[in-house]
N, C-alpha and C positions, 0 to 999 in steps of 0.2 A: 242645871237648867230648869229642873222641875221646881225648885224653890222660887226662881224668878217668875216662872209661869203662874205659880200659885199666888205670889205677891201681886202680879198684874191682874189676875182674875179677881182677887179680893178688892183691889183698888177700883177696878172697872165696875164693880157691883155697887159702889158708893155713888150717890148722885153727884153730878159735875160740880154744882155749887159747893157741896160739902168737901169735895176733893180740893177745890180752890181754897176754901177756908182752911183746910188742913195744911196746905202749902204755906199760907201766910203764917200760921201758928208755928209750923215746923221750922221756918226760917226766922222766927222772931220778928216778923214784920207786922205787928199787930195794928199799929195806927194806919198804915196804908191799906191793910186788909179790911179794917172796919170801914174806912172811907169808900173803898171799892165795892164792898158788898152792900153797904147802905145805898150807894148809887144804883147798883143793880136791882136791889129790892124796890127802890122807888120807880125805876124804869118798868119793872114787872107790874107794879101797881097801876101805872099809866096804861100799859097794854091790857090790863084786866078791866079797865074802865071803858065801856062801850062808847060813851060820849067823847071821851078824849081821843080814842082811836079814830073815831069818825072825823073829829076836828083835824087830826093830823093827816088823815088820808085825803081830806078835801082841800088841803093847802096846795096852792101852786107855788112855783119857785119864788115869785115876788112876794106873795103873802107870807111865806115861811120866815122871811127876814123880819117881819113885823109881829110874828106870833110869840107871845110870852111862853106858851106851852112848848113850841118848837125850840125856843132858846133854852128852856129848862132841860129838855131832852139832850140838847147839845152839851150843856154843862154836865149832865150826868155821864155822858159818854166820855168827856174829858176827865172826870173824876175816876171813872172806872179804868181808863187807860193809864192815868197817873199811878194808880195803885198797882196795876200789873207791871208797869215799868219799874216801880220801886222794888217789887218782888224779884223781878228778873235781873236787875242791874245794880241794886244797892248792896247786895251781898256778894263779896268778892268770889267766893267759891261758886255760887250759882251763876254769877256773871261769866265765869270761865266756861261752865258747862253750856250756857246759852251761846256763847261765842263759838264753841266747838261743835255743838250739835244742832243748834237751831238757825244759825246765821250761815248762809251758804256764800 
């Protein structure tokens, strides 16, 4: 049990994005990993841009459907989701674990 706790402690000391990148590499899902993490990086860049954050926060429901920035954010979300789904479900072994431990 100590070995497991040591492993978990070590993994939790690694930043979350790095742990996610490690998971893509460990499972050989490099292409979906690159696409997911590129989308995440671009999303963080938008959040880091004060003008873009203000533009998004000022959007109403109707305006959002017309906003190129909002559309891009939605695309980034879909790309990130697609990468995670590929990681979790394209690998037969990992898919079994997901079904057993993550899906209730």
